[in-house]
Structures are given as C-alpha cells and as structure tokens.
N, CA, C and O atoms as a GROMACS GRO file, in nm:
protein
  604
    1MET      N    1   8.510  -3.266  -4.344
    1MET     CA    2   8.393  -3.211  -4.337
    1MET      C    3   8.348  -3.217  -4.173
    1MET      O    4   8.328  -3.124  -4.094
    2LYS      N    5   8.339  -3.375  -4.152
    2LYS     CA    6   8.308  -3.431  -4.035
    2LYS      C    7   8.427  -3.351  -3.923
    2LYS      O    8   8.378  -3.284  -3.832
    3LYS      N    9   8.558  -3.358  -3.933
    3LYS     CA   10   8.627  -3.325  -3.866
    3LYS      C   11   8.597  -3.187  -3.839
    3LYS      O   12   8.605  -3.170  -3.717
    4ILE      N   13   8.570  -3.091  -3.892
    4ILE     CA   14   8.514  -2.950  -3.890
    4ILE      C   15   8.392  -2.933  -3.793
    4ILE      O   16   8.398  -2.856  -3.697
    5PHE      N   17   8.283  -3.006  -3.822
    5PHE     CA   18   8.186  -3.013  -3.741
    5PHE      C   19   8.231  -3.065  -3.597
    5PHE      O   20   8.199  -2.990  -3.505
    6LEU      N   21   8.288  -3.162  -3.568
    6LEU     CA   22   8.306  -3.204  -3.448
    6LEU      C   23   8.411  -3.086  -3.391
    6LEU      O   24   8.386  -3.043  -3.278
    7ALA      N   25   8.493  -3.047  -3.442
    7ALA     CA   26   8.565  -2.961  -3.413
    7ALA      C   27   8.497  -2.819  -3.321
    7ALA      O   28   8.521  -2.774  -3.210
    8LEU      N   29   8.418  -2.787  -3.413
    8LEU     CA   30   8.301  -2.665  -3.395
    8LEU      C   31   8.195  -2.714  -3.298
    8LEU      O   32   8.120  -2.627  -3.252
    9MET      N   33   8.184  -2.796  -3.273
    9MET     CA   34   8.098  -2.882  -3.149
    9MET      C   35   8.182  -2.865  -3.027
    9MET      O   36   8.141  -2.792  -2.937
   10VAL      N   37   8.291  -2.923  -3.020
   10VAL     CA   38   8.373  -2.886  -2.912
   10VAL      C   39   8.404  -2.774  -2.882
   10VAL      O   40   8.427  -2.757  -2.762
   11LEU      N   41   8.414  -2.691  -2.946
   11LEU     CA   42   8.462  -2.525  -2.957
   11LEU      C   43   8.325  -2.496  -2.872
   11LEU      O   44   8.343  -2.443  -2.763
   12ALA      N   45   8.218  -2.520  -2.904
   12ALA     CA   46   8.057  -2.457  -2.849
   12ALA      C   47   8.084  -2.528  -2.716
   12ALA      O   48   8.077  -2.460  -2.614
   13ALA      N   49   8.111  -2.650  -2.707
   13ALA     CA   50   8.033  -2.671  -2.552
   13ALA      C   51   8.192  -2.612  -2.451
   13ALA      O   52   8.170  -2.596  -2.331
   14VAL      N   53   8.332  -2.585  -2.496
   14VAL     CA   54   8.399  -2.557  -2.447
   14VAL      C   55   8.360  -2.365  -2.366
   14VAL      O   56   8.377  -2.316  -2.254
   15ASN      N   57   8.315  -2.323  -2.470
   15ASN     CA   58   8.269  -2.174  -2.467
   15ASN      C   59   8.135  -2.180  -2.341
   15ASN      O   60   8.121  -2.116  -2.237
   16MET      N   61   8.040  -2.300  -2.413
   16MET     CA   62   7.912  -2.315  -2.270
   16MET      C   63   7.982  -2.315  -2.139
   16MET      O   64   7.952  -2.236  -2.049
   17VAL      N   65   8.062  -2.391  -2.130
   17VAL     CA   66   8.123  -2.410  -1.959
   17VAL      C   67   8.171  -2.302  -1.922
   17VAL      O   68   8.152  -2.268  -1.805
   18ALA      N   69   8.248  -2.217  -2.011
   18ALA     CA   70   8.320  -2.089  -1.974
   18ALA      C   71   8.224  -1.973  -1.926
   18ALA      O   72   8.242  -1.901  -1.828
   19ILE      N   73   8.133  -1.970  -2.005
   19ILE     CA   74   7.995  -1.881  -2.012
   19ILE      C   75   7.938  -1.894  -1.858
   19ILE      O   76   7.906  -1.793  -1.794
   20GLN      N   77   7.929  -2.024  -1.805
   20GLN     CA   78   7.834  -2.060  -1.683
   20GLN      C   79   7.920  -2.043  -1.620
   20GLN      O   80   7.878  -1.982  -1.522
   21LYS      N   81   8.098  -2.068  -1.607
   21LYS     CA   82   8.165  -2.011  -1.455
   21LYS      C   83   8.168  -1.866  -1.466
   21LYS      O   84   8.166  -1.813  -1.356
   22VAL      N   85   8.173  -1.779  -1.573
   22VAL     CA   86   8.182  -1.644  -1.535
   22VAL      C   87   8.039  -1.598  -1.483
   22VAL      O   88   8.040  -1.497  -1.412
   23THR      N   89   7.927  -1.654  -1.507
   23THR     CA   90   7.818  -1.624  -1.480
   23THR      C   91   7.800  -1.683  -1.347
   23THR      O   92   7.705  -1.633  -1.286
   24GLY      N   93   7.861  -1.775  -1.285
   24GLY     CA   94   7.828  -1.816  -1.142
   24GLY      C   95   7.703  -1.956  -1.200
   24GLY      O   96   7.647  -2.020  -1.111
   25GLN      N   97   7.683  -1.977  -1.298
   25GLN     CA   98   7.542  -2.069  -1.304
   25GLN      C   99   7.645  -2.213  -1.339
   25GLN      O  100   7.632  -2.272  -1.446
   26VAL      N  101   7.740  -2.254  -1.243
   26VAL     CA  102   7.803  -2.391  -1.202
   26VAL      C  103   7.738  -2.478  -1.110
   26VAL      O  104   7.693  -2.439  -1.003
   27ALA      N  105   7.733  -2.599  -1.152
   27ALA     CA  106   7.656  -2.653  -1.071
   27ALA      C  107   7.766  -2.690  -0.928
   27ALA      O  108   7.884  -2.706  -0.956
   28THR      N  109   7.727  -2.702  -0.789
   28THR     CA  110   7.843  -2.757  -0.703
   28THR      C  111   7.897  -2.861  -0.726
   28THR      O  112   7.849  -2.932  -0.815
   29ALA      N  113   7.990  -2.898  -0.669
   29ALA     CA  114   8.077  -3.021  -0.693
   29ALA      C  115   8.036  -3.144  -0.613
   29ALA      O  116   8.061  -3.169  -0.495
   30GLY      N  117   7.958  -3.225  -0.712
   30GLY     CA  118   7.917  -3.332  -0.606
   30GLY      C  119   7.741  -3.338  -0.610
   30GLY      O  120   7.660  -3.423  -0.573
   31SER      N  121   7.728  -3.221  -0.666
   31SER     CA  122   7.593  -3.201  -0.666
   31SER      C  123   7.506  -3.305  -0.789
   31SER      O  124   7.523  -3.280  -0.909
   32ALA      N  125   7.431  -3.402  -0.754
   32ALA     CA  126   7.351  -3.454  -0.819
   32ALA      C  127   7.235  -3.369  -0.890
   32ALA      O  128   7.192  -3.386  -1.003
   33SER      N  129   7.194  -3.270  -0.792
   33SER     CA  130   7.051  -3.168  -0.846
   33SER      C  131   7.067  -3.112  -0.965
   33SER      O  132   6.987  -3.107  -1.058
   34GLY      N  133   7.222  -3.051  -0.954
   34GLY     CA  134   7.269  -2.916  -1.026
   34GLY      C  135   7.257  -2.806  -0.978
   34GLY      O  136   7.270  -2.708  -1.051
   35GLU      N  137   7.231  -2.792  -0.849
   35GLU     CA  138   7.159  -2.680  -0.800
   35GLU      C  139   7.306  -2.540  -0.819
   35GLU      O  140   7.423  -2.574  -0.827
   36ILE      N  141   7.271  -2.419  -0.823
   36ILE     CA  142   7.338  -2.316  -0.841
   36ILE      C  143   7.425  -2.270  -0.694
   36ILE      O  144   7.376  -2.248  -0.583
   37LYS      N  145   7.573  -2.267  -0.738
   37LYS     CA  146   7.668  -2.227  -0.632
   37LYS      C  147   7.594  -2.096  -0.599
   37LYS      O  148   7.534  -2.024  -0.679
   38GLN      N  149   7.608  -2.079  -0.471
   38GLN     CA  150   7.587  -1.922  -0.434
   38GLN      C  151   7.737  -1.859  -0.404
   38GLN      O  152   7.805  -1.905  -0.312
   39HIS      N  153   7.772  -1.781  -0.465
   39HIS     CA  154   7.898  -1.671  -0.432
   39HIS      C  155   7.862  -1.603  -0.281
   39HIS      O  156   7.748  -1.560  -0.265
   40LYS      N  157   7.934  -1.594  -0.199
   40LYS     CA  158   7.982  -1.507  -0.091
   40LYS      C  159   8.100  -1.423  -0.091
   40LYS      O  160   8.209  -1.482  -0.084
   41ILE      N  161   8.099  -1.304  -0.098
   41ILE     CA  162   8.232  -1.174  -0.159
   41ILE      C  163   8.188  -1.086  -0.007
   41ILE      O  164   8.079  -1.045   0.034
   42ILE      N  165   8.309  -1.082   0.042
   42ILE     CA  166   8.347  -0.978   0.162
   42ILE      C  167   8.434  -0.877   0.106
   42ILE      O  168   8.551  -0.912   0.091
   43PHE      N  169   8.402  -0.762   0.071
   43PHE     CA  170   8.496  -0.655   0.018
   43PHE      C  171   8.526  -0.558   0.151
   43PHE      O  172   8.441  -0.518   0.231
   44GLN      N  173   8.697  -0.525   0.155
   44GLN     CA  174   8.754  -0.443   0.247
   44GLN      C  175   8.778  -0.276   0.149
   44GLN      O  176   8.857  -0.246   0.060
   45LEU      N  177   8.677  -0.204   0.211
   45LEU     CA  178   8.730  -0.069   0.146
   45LEU      C  179   8.792   0.021   0.272
   45LEU      O  180   8.727   0.052   0.372
   46SER      N  181   8.927   0.056   0.248
   46SER     CA  182   8.995   0.105   0.335
   46SER      C  183   9.064   0.283   0.278
   46SER      O  184   9.152   0.360   0.316
   47ILE      N  185   8.975   0.278   0.185
   47ILE     CA  186   9.046   0.408   0.118
   47ILE      C  187   8.943   0.510   0.102
   47ILE      O  188   8.826   0.475   0.087
   48ASP      N  189   8.982   0.657   0.104
   48ASP     CA  190   8.881   0.788   0.094
   48ASP      C  191   8.900   0.834  -0.032
   48ASP      O  192   8.973   0.933  -0.045
   49ASP      N  193   8.846   0.781  -0.137
   49ASP     CA  194   8.870   0.808  -0.237
   49ASP      C  195   8.723   0.806  -0.321
   49ASP      O  196   8.676   0.694  -0.343
   50SER      N  197   8.643   0.932  -0.373
   50SER     CA  198   8.520   0.924  -0.404
   50SER      C  199   8.545   0.831  -0.557
   50SER      O  200   8.466   0.741  -0.584
   51LEU      N  201   8.637   0.856  -0.630
   51LEU     CA  202   8.642   0.769  -0.784
   51LEU      C  203   8.646   0.612  -0.710
   51LEU      O  204   8.567   0.526  -0.748
   52ALA      N  205   8.743   0.586  -0.604
   52ALA     CA  206   8.717   0.422  -0.568
   52ALA      C  207   8.581   0.385  -0.543
   52ALA      O  208   8.532   0.275  -0.565
   53HIS      N  209   8.530   0.480  -0.497
   53HIS     CA  210   8.420   0.479  -0.434
   53HIS      C  211   8.280   0.422  -0.502
   53HIS      O  212   8.199   0.334  -0.476
   54LYS      N  213   8.298   0.522  -0.606
   54LYS     CA  214   8.234   0.502  -0.753
   54LYS      C  215   8.264   0.401  -0.803
   54LYS      O  216   8.156   0.353  -0.835
   55ALA      N  217   8.367   0.311  -0.842
   55ALA     CA  218   8.429   0.226  -0.912
   55ALA      C  219   8.359   0.076  -0.823
   55ALA      O  220   8.316  -0.025  -0.880
   56LEU      N  221   8.362   0.093  -0.702
   56LEU     CA  222   8.308  -0.040  -0.577
   56LEU      C  223   8.177  -0.033  -0.643
   56LEU      O  224   8.143  -0.136  -0.700
   57MET      N  225   8.073   0.098  -0.649
   57MET     CA  226   7.959   0.089  -0.664
   57MET      C  227   7.905  -0.010  -0.773
   57MET      O  228   7.831  -0.103  -0.740
   58LYS      N  229   7.949   0.015  -0.920
   58LYS     CA  230   7.989  -0.016  -1.015
   58LYS      C  231   8.013  -0.197  -1.023
   58LYS      O  232   7.948  -0.283  -1.082
   59GLN      N  233   8.112  -0.204  -0.953
   59GLN     CA  234   8.168  -0.370  -0.933
   59GLN      C  235   8.056  -0.412  -0.853
   59GLN      O  236   8.021  -0.519  -0.902
   60LEU      N  237   7.987  -0.387  -0.763
   60LEU     CA  238   7.888  -0.423  -0.709
   60LEU      C  239   7.747  -0.466  -0.780
   60LEU      O  240   7.688  -0.573  -0.789
   61ASN      N  241   7.723  -0.352  -0.819
   61ASN     CA  242   7.602  -0.398  -0.960
   61ASN      C  243   7.650  -0.466  -1.078
   61ASN      O  244   7.561  -0.504  -1.154
   62ASN      N  245   7.751  -0.486  -1.106
   62ASN     CA  246   7.804  -0.598  -1.202
   62ASN      C  247   7.763  -0.720  -1.142
   62ASN      O  248   7.702  -0.807  -1.204
   63ILE      N  249   7.807  -0.731  -0.986
   63ILE     CA  250   7.821  -0.861  -0.959
   63ILE      C  251   7.653  -0.887  -0.950
   63ILE      O  252   7.602  -0.983  -1.009
   64THR      N  253   7.592  -0.813  -0.889
   64THR     CA  254   7.448  -0.861  -0.854
   64THR      C  255   7.381  -0.897  -0.987
   64THR      O  256   7.290  -0.977  -0.966
   65THR      N  257   7.398  -0.852  -1.167
   65THR     CA  258   7.357  -0.838  -1.249
   65THR      C  259   7.372  -0.970  -1.278
   65THR      O  260   7.274  -1.042  -1.296
   66VAL      N  261   7.520  -1.023  -1.286
   66VAL     CA  262   7.581  -1.114  -1.391
   66VAL      C  263   7.594  -1.244  -1.277
   66VAL      O  264   7.625  -1.356  -1.318
   67ALA      N  265   7.571  -1.220  -1.142
   67ALA     CA  266   7.532  -1.331  -1.040
   67ALA      C  267   7.458  -1.327  -0.916
   67ALA      O  268   7.507  -1.352  -0.806
   68PRO      N  269   7.310  -1.287  -0.942
   68PRO     CA  270   7.200  -1.289  -0.883
   68PRO      C  271   7.212  -1.363  -0.750
   68PRO      O  272   7.237  -1.482  -0.765
   69GLY      N  273   7.203  -1.327  -0.643
   69GLY     CA  274   7.157  -1.387  -0.529
   69GLY      C  275   7.292  -1.423  -0.439
   69GLY      O  276   7.297  -1.504  -0.347
   70THR      N  277   7.430  -1.320  -0.505
   70THR     CA  278   7.523  -1.336  -0.462
   70THR      C  279   7.520  -1.322  -0.327
   70THR      O  280   7.427  -1.246  -0.301
   71LYS      N  281   7.583  -1.362  -0.214
   71LYS     CA  282   7.606  -1.283  -0.039
   71LYS      C  283   7.687  -1.174  -0.075
   71LYS      O  284   7.794  -1.212  -0.121
   72ILE      N  285   7.670  -1.033  -0.069
   72ILE     CA  286   7.786  -0.976  -0.024
   72ILE      C  287   7.760  -0.864   0.088
   72ILE      O  288   7.655  -0.815   0.130
   73GLU      N  289   7.880  -0.843   0.117
   73GLU     CA  290   7.923  -0.735   0.258
   73GLU      C  291   8.065  -0.662   0.220
   73GLU      O  292   8.177  -0.705   0.190
   74VAL      N  293   8.013  -0.544   0.236
   74VAL     CA  294   8.141  -0.465   0.257
   74VAL      C  295   8.170  -0.400   0.369
   74VAL      O  296   8.078  -0.348   0.433
   75VAL      N  297   8.286  -0.391   0.408
   75VAL     CA  298   8.354  -0.354   0.548
   75VAL      C  299   8.416  -0.206   0.522
   75VAL      O  300   8.505  -0.200   0.436
   76CYS      N  301   8.387  -0.118   0.573
   76CYS     CA  302   8.418   0.033   0.573
   76CYS      C  303   8.519   0.064   0.693
   76CYS      O  304   8.463   0.075   0.802
   77HIS      N  305   8.656   0.080   0.692
   77HIS     CA  306   8.701   0.113   0.818
   77HIS      C  307   8.835   0.198   0.741
   77HIS      O  308   8.863   0.204   0.621
   78GLY      N  309   8.895   0.253   0.841
   78GLY     CA  310   9.030   0.355   0.861
   78GLY      C  311   8.934   0.432   0.771
   78GLY      O  312   8.811   0.424   0.768
   79PRO      N  313   9.025   0.517   0.688
   79PRO     CA  314   8.948   0.645   0.595
   79PRO      C  315   8.859   0.579   0.520
   79PRO      O  316   8.761   0.654   0.511
   80GLY      N  317   8.835   0.459   0.448
   80GLY     CA  318   8.692   0.424   0.394
   80GLY      C  319   8.579   0.440   0.459
   80GLY      O  320   8.467   0.429   0.409
   81LEU      N  321   8.604   0.467   0.578
   81LEU     CA  322   8.464   0.473   0.675
   81LEU      C  323   8.377   0.600   0.592
   81LEU      O  324   8.254   0.600   0.579
   82ASN      N  325   8.469   0.706   0.539
   82ASN     CA  326   8.389   0.792   0.496
   82ASN      C  327   8.270   0.819   0.395
   82ASN      O  328   8.195   0.914   0.372
   83MET      N  329   8.294   0.649   0.331
   83MET     CA  330   8.189   0.616   0.224
   83MET      C  331   8.067   0.624   0.285
   83MET      O  332   7.972   0.658   0.215
   84LEU      N  333   8.039   0.585   0.471
   84LEU     CA  334   7.903   0.590   0.501
   84LEU      C  335   7.904   0.699   0.612
   84LEU      O  336   7.823   0.706   0.704
   85VAL      N  337   7.996   0.773   0.590
   85VAL     CA  338   7.952   0.933   0.698
   85VAL      C  339   7.880   0.996   0.604
   85VAL      O  340   7.927   1.015   0.492
   86THR      N  341   7.746   1.038   0.643
   86THR     CA  342   7.700   1.155   0.629
   86THR      C  343   7.741   1.254   0.609
   86THR      O  344   7.819   1.299   0.693
   87GLY      N  345   7.700   1.348   0.466
   87GLY     CA  346   7.770   1.451   0.447
   87GLY      C  347   7.885   1.464   0.376
   87GLY      O  348   7.926   1.570   0.330
   88LYS      N  349   7.968   1.300   0.360
   88LYS     CA  350   8.110   1.327   0.329
   88LYS      C  351   8.081   1.221   0.187
   88LYS      O  352   8.132   1.244   0.078
   89THR      N  353   7.998   1.114   0.212
   89THR     CA  354   7.986   1.013   0.112
   89THR      C  355   7.893   1.061  -0.053
   89THR      O  356   7.796   1.133  -0.077
   90VAL      N  357   7.976   0.984  -0.127
   90VAL     CA  358   7.946   1.059  -0.283
   90VAL      C  359   7.829   0.974  -0.339
   90VAL      O  360   7.756   1.002  -0.434
   91VAL      N  361   7.826   0.838  -0.242
   91VAL     CA  362   7.732   0.723  -0.293
   91VAL      C  363   7.642   0.700  -0.223
   91VAL      O  364   7.600   0.584  -0.216
   92HIS      N  365   7.582   0.805  -0.149
   92HIS     CA  366   7.492   0.724  -0.102
   92HIS      C  367   7.364   0.672  -0.156
   92HIS      O  368   7.326   0.565  -0.108
   93GLU      N  369   7.292   0.726  -0.246
   93GLU     CA  370   7.189   0.689  -0.321
   93GLU      C  371   7.259   0.569  -0.391
   93GLU      O  372   7.198   0.487  -0.322
   94LYS      N  373   7.316   0.512  -0.448
   94LYS     CA  374   7.366   0.423  -0.496
   94LYS      C  375   7.375   0.306  -0.380
   94LYS      O  376   7.327   0.194  -0.394
   95ILE      N  377   7.429   0.341  -0.290
   95ILE     CA  378   7.441   0.242  -0.107
   95ILE      C  379   7.308   0.195  -0.128
   95ILE      O  380   7.302   0.076  -0.159
   96ILE      N  381   7.177   0.269  -0.120
   96ILE     CA  382   7.054   0.254  -0.155
   96ILE      C  383   6.982   0.179  -0.197
   96ILE      O  384   6.897   0.105  -0.146
   97GLN      N  385   7.028   0.206  -0.330
   97GLN     CA  386   6.976   0.060  -0.444
   97GLN      C  387   7.054  -0.037  -0.424
   97GLN      O  388   7.009  -0.148  -0.453
   98LEU      N  389   7.168  -0.031  -0.380
   98LEU     CA  390   7.242  -0.174  -0.361
   98LEU      C  391   7.200  -0.243  -0.261
   98LEU      O  392   7.177  -0.363  -0.275
   99ILE      N  393   7.186  -0.184  -0.153
   99ILE     CA  394   7.078  -0.239  -0.012
   99ILE      C  395   6.946  -0.298  -0.067
   99ILE      O  396   6.888  -0.390  -0.010
  100LYS      N  397   6.907  -0.248  -0.167
  100LYS     CA  398   6.784  -0.306  -0.213
  100LYS      C  399   6.799  -0.457  -0.269
  100LYS      O  400   6.701  -0.527  -0.296
  101LYS      N  401   6.922  -0.493  -0.282
  101LYS     CA  402   6.965  -0.592  -0.385
  101LYS      C  403   7.022  -0.705  -0.281
  101LYS      O  404   7.077  -0.806  -0.324
  102ASP      N  405   7.008  -0.684  -0.165
  102ASP     CA  406   7.062  -0.752   0.019
  102ASP      C  407   7.237  -0.747  -0.004
  102ASP      O  408   7.306  -0.847   0.018
  103ILE      N  409   7.290  -0.626  -0.048
  103ILE     CA  410   7.420  -0.610  -0.046
  103ILE      C  411   7.414  -0.565   0.122
  103ILE      O  412   7.311  -0.507   0.158
  104VAL      N  413   7.514  -0.589   0.219
  104VAL     CA  414   7.512  -0.569   0.338
  104VAL      C  415   7.673  -0.438   0.336
  104VAL      O  416   7.779  -0.466   0.280
  105PHE      N  417   7.652  -0.330   0.395
  105PHE     CA  418   7.757  -0.225   0.442
  105PHE      C  419   7.732  -0.232   0.578
  105PHE      O  420   7.625  -0.242   0.638
  106VAL      N  421   7.890  -0.224   0.634
  106VAL     CA  422   7.896  -0.208   0.780
  106VAL      C  423   8.047  -0.120   0.779
  106VAL      O  424   8.141  -0.124   0.699
  107ALA      N  425   8.017  -0.008   0.957
  107ALA     CA  426   8.146   0.048   0.978
  107ALA      C  427   8.172  -0.031   1.073
  107ALA      O  428   8.098  -0.108   1.134
  108CYS      N  429   8.347   0.004   1.088
  108CYS     CA  430   8.422  -0.053   1.171
  108CYS      C  431   8.380   0.069   1.309
  108CYS      O  432   8.386   0.191   1.295
  109GLU      N  433   8.343   0.005   1.427
  109GLU     CA  434   8.311   0.099   1.550
  109GLU      C  435   8.460   0.136   1.602
  109GLU      O  436   8.469   0.233   1.677
  110PHE      N  437   8.596   0.054   1.563
  110PHE     CA  438   8.715   0.126   1.593
  110PHE      C  439   8.764   0.237   1.513
  110PHE      O  440   8.821   0.339   1.552
  111SER      N  441   8.733   0.201   1.391
  111SER     CA  442   8.742   0.329   1.286
  111SER      C  443   8.673   0.425   1.340
  111SER      O  444   8.728   0.534   1.357
  112MET      N  445   8.528   0.404   1.382
  112MET     CA  446   8.453   0.589   1.421
  112MET      C  447   8.496   0.626   1.533
  112MET      O  448   8.514   0.746   1.551
  113SER      N  449   8.532   0.508   1.668
  113SER     CA  450   8.600   0.559   1.770
  113SER      C  451   8.726   0.666   1.740
  113SER      O  452   8.737   0.778   1.788
  114GLU      N  453   8.827   0.589   1.637
  114GLU     CA  454   8.963   0.698   1.603
  114GLU      C  455   8.907   0.793   1.546
  114GLU      O  456   8.972   0.895   1.570
  115ARG      N  457   8.810   0.817   1.476
  115ARG     CA  458   8.803   0.938   1.371
  115ARG      C  459   8.692   1.013   1.487
  115ARG      O  460   8.653   1.124   1.452
  116ASN      N  461   8.657   0.978   1.577
  116ASN     CA  462   8.542   1.072   1.635
  116ASN      C  463   8.397   1.080   1.538
  116ASN      O  464   8.330   1.180   1.512
  117VAL      N  465   8.381   0.974   1.504
  117VAL     CA  466   8.269   0.965   1.430
  117VAL      C  467   8.152   0.901   1.472
  117VAL      O  468   8.141   0.780   1.458
  118PRO      N  469   8.045   0.982   1.531
  118PRO     CA  470   7.937   0.893   1.612
  118PRO      C  471   7.857   0.804   1.544
  118PRO      O  472   7.864   0.818   1.422
  119LYS      N  473   7.776   0.710   1.587
  119LYS     CA  474   7.699   0.604   1.478
  119LYS      C  475   7.563   0.689   1.430
  119LYS      O  476   7.486   0.637   1.349
  120GLU      N  477   7.539   0.808   1.478
  120GLU     CA  478   7.419   0.915   1.404
  120GLU      C  479   7.503   0.968   1.298
  120GLU      O  480   7.430   0.995   1.203
  121LYS      N  481   7.628   0.994   1.273
  121LYS     CA  482   7.658   1.070   1.146
  121LYS      C  483   7.690   0.937   1.025
  121LYS      O  484   7.739   0.977   0.920
  122ILE      N  485   7.667   0.797   1.036
  122ILE     CA  486   7.630   0.691   1.016
  122ILE      C  487   7.540   0.654   0.914
  122ILE      O  488   7.446   0.601   0.972
  123ILE      N  489   7.511   0.654   0.754
  123ILE     CA  490   7.401   0.654   0.682
  123ILE      C  491   7.341   0.527   0.792
  123ILE      O  492   7.395   0.432   0.848
  124PRO      N  493   7.180   0.588   0.787
  124PRO     CA  494   7.129   0.480   0.868
  124PRO      C  495   7.084   0.356   0.773
  124PRO      O  496   6.997   0.278   0.811
  125GLU      N  497   7.143   0.343   0.658
  125GLU     CA  498   7.126   0.228   0.606
  125GLU      C  499   7.255   0.136   0.645
  125GLU      O  500   7.244   0.019   0.610
  126ALA      N  501   7.358   0.166   0.702
  126ALA     CA  502   7.454   0.078   0.733
  126ALA      C  503   7.473   0.013   0.846
  126ALA      O  504   7.425   0.051   0.953
  127GLY      N  505   7.545  -0.089   0.833
  127GLY     CA  506   7.552  -0.174   1.011
  127GLY      C  507   7.689  -0.125   1.060
  127GLY      O  508   7.755  -0.030   1.017
  128PHE      N  509   7.721  -0.222   1.170
  128PHE     CA  510   7.793  -0.191   1.245
  128PHE      C  511   7.872  -0.326   1.298
  128PHE      O  512   7.817  -0.420   1.356
  129VAL      N  513   8.026  -0.314   1.264
  129VAL     CA  514   8.077  -0.438   1.337
  129VAL      C  515   8.170  -0.381   1.439
  129VAL      O  516   8.161  -0.259   1.451
  130LYS      N  517   8.250  -0.438   1.509
  130LYS     CA  518   8.333  -0.390   1.618
  130LYS      C  519   8.473  -0.397   1.566
  130LYS      O  520   8.543  -0.317   1.629
  131ALA      N  521   8.524  -0.446   1.496
  131ALA     CA  522   8.655  -0.452   1.436
  131ALA      C  523   8.620  -0.491   1.302
  131ALA      O  524   8.545  -0.586   1.281
  132GLY      N  525   8.682  -0.405   1.187
  132GLY     CA  526   8.637  -0.450   1.027
  132GLY      C  527   8.736  -0.558   1.010
  132GLY      O  528   8.704  -0.640   0.924
  133ILE      N  529   8.882  -0.586   1.088
  133ILE     CA  530   8.964  -0.676   0.997
  133ILE      C  531   8.876  -0.802   1.070
  133ILE      O  532   8.834  -0.876   0.981
  134VAL      N  533   8.840  -0.845   1.194
  134VAL     CA  534   8.794  -0.907   1.235
  134VAL      C  535   8.679  -0.963   1.180
  134VAL      O  536   8.688  -1.085   1.164
  135GLU      N  537   8.574  -0.912   1.147
  135GLU     CA  538   8.511  -0.919   1.060
  135GLU      C  539   8.503  -1.011   0.918
  135GLU      O  540   8.430  -1.103   0.879
  136ILE      N  541   8.623  -0.930   0.858
  136ILE     CA  542   8.691  -0.966   0.708
  136ILE      C  543   8.744  -1.109   0.749
  136ILE      O  544   8.710  -1.205   0.679
  137VAL      N  545   8.822  -1.126   0.854
  137VAL     CA  546   8.881  -1.305   0.877
  137VAL      C  547   8.778  -1.387   0.916
  137VAL      O  548   8.783  -1.504   0.877
  138THR      N  549   8.665  -1.343   0.998
  138THR     CA  550   8.563  -1.432   1.011
  138THR      C  551   8.513  -1.504   0.883
  138THR      O  552   8.521  -1.623   0.852
  139ARG      N  553   8.456  -1.388   0.814
  139ARG     CA  554   8.390  -1.421   0.685
  139ARG      C  555   8.498  -1.541   0.599
  139ARG      O  556   8.486  -1.656   0.559
  140GLN      N  557   8.607  -1.433   0.600
  140GLN     CA  558   8.688  -1.591   0.545
  140GLN      C  559   8.688  -1.700   0.573
  140GLN      O  560   8.664  -1.798   0.503
  141GLU      N  561   8.721  -1.692   0.703
  141GLU     CA  562   8.686  -1.851   0.764
  141GLU      C  563   8.555  -1.937   0.725
  141GLU      O  564   8.546  -2.060   0.721
  142GLN      N  565   8.480  -1.863   0.705
  142GLN     CA  566   8.342  -1.914   0.687
  142GLN      C  567   8.320  -1.936   0.531
  142GLN      O  568   8.210  -1.962   0.483
  143GLY      N  569   8.409  -1.925   0.474
  143GLY     CA  570   8.445  -1.968   0.297
  143GLY      C  571   8.353  -1.811   0.213
  143GLY      O  572   8.269  -1.798   0.124
  144TRP      N  573   8.425  -1.728   0.296
  144TRP     CA  574   8.377  -1.605   0.158
  144TRP      C  575   8.514  -1.560   0.129
  144TRP      O  576   8.616  -1.552   0.198
  145SER      N  577   8.477  -1.524  -0.035
  145SER     CA  578   8.615  -1.490  -0.093
  145SER      C  579   8.617  -1.351  -0.045
  145SER      O  580   8.522  -1.292   0.006
  146TYR      N  581   8.760  -1.295  -0.072
  146TYR     CA  582   8.785  -1.191  -0.022
  146TYR      C  583   8.830  -1.115  -0.127
  146TYR      O  584   8.916  -1.155  -0.205
  147ILE      N  585   8.768  -0.988  -0.134
  147ILE     CA  586   8.846  -0.875  -0.225
  147ILE      C  587   8.869  -0.723  -0.194
  147ILE      O  588   8.783  -0.637  -0.178
  148LYS      N  589   9.009  -0.708  -0.188
  148LYS     CA  590   8.968  -0.554  -0.132
  148LYS      C  591   9.009  -0.443  -0.228
  148LYS      O  592   9.112  -0.419  -0.291
  149SER      N  593   8.891  -0.385  -0.215
  149SER     CA  594   8.842  -0.247  -0.272
  149SER      C  595   8.915  -0.135  -0.294
  149SER      O  596   8.976  -0.100  -0.193
  150GLY      N  597   8.935  -0.046  -0.414
  150GLY     CA  598   9.068   0.074  -0.410
  150GLY      C  599   9.161   0.040  -0.538
  150GLY      O  600   9.187  -0.072  -0.582
  151PHE      N  601   9.192   0.132  -0.573
  151PHE     CA  602   9.308   0.140  -0.667
  151PHE      C  603   9.456   0.130  -0.643
  151PHE      O  604   9.535   0.139  -0.738
   0.00000   0.00000   0.00000
C-alpha cells in the first residue's frame, strides 16, 4: 500500500511540474525568488489566407489566456500584409481586442511599397517597421521565440 501511495505522489508531482511548464508558470533558472518567466514571442505572417488569419487570432488569444503577460509581436509582410489593410482584413475587430492585451501588430514598409499600400490604408491600430525580416531577426537576437504563422 505504501508503494502505491508513493507512486501516486510522484505521479502527482510530475503532473504539477508539467502543468506549470505548459502554463508558463516556471521559475527562471537560478531565481531564488521564484519569479515567473516572461515569454516573448515574435510571429511572422506572410500569407494572405483569411482562415490562417483567423487561426492566428485564436492562437494569440490562447497564449494570452494561458500565459498572461507574454510579450507578443506579429510582423505582417508580403501577402500577409493584407491582414492589416483596411477593407481587406477580416480580423480587424479581433486585432483591436488583442491590442488591448498588449499584443503589437506591425506592417513591413518594404512590403507596403512593393504592393502600393500607403500608410493610410493600414488599420490605425498597427505600427510600422522598415523591414519585416530584419525586425524578426532583431527580436530573435534579443531572445524572443519565433513562430511562423500559417498553414
């Protein structure tokens, strides 16, 4: 009976650690205070597919639900720029909701120039970066995790 009890206790401890890792509630390495690690994620969106845009909105919402306080930036370039173009985006309202959770959306100015999209056509909630790829590389060099969005 003691062996079964001990096995159940070990299993419970392992499950608790796994849940903490999934929810982002893991103390930083070497942290005596047990402070919670803040995640930083850079998303690359380069696809013009409304289903992919909607899926990205769900993913972002899931992240902010499970790991609140996560720093998130979405870089839209190439065909993905249309997610931020007034009259073309199907997720504008969801973007507005996510910006309230401190998610940053930026448009690549090189892609805008190539596609003849003036700044006035980009939804007002979005920011701008000169080169989307350089923004992604810079964030990775700063320790951000990279996720390619789309199918």
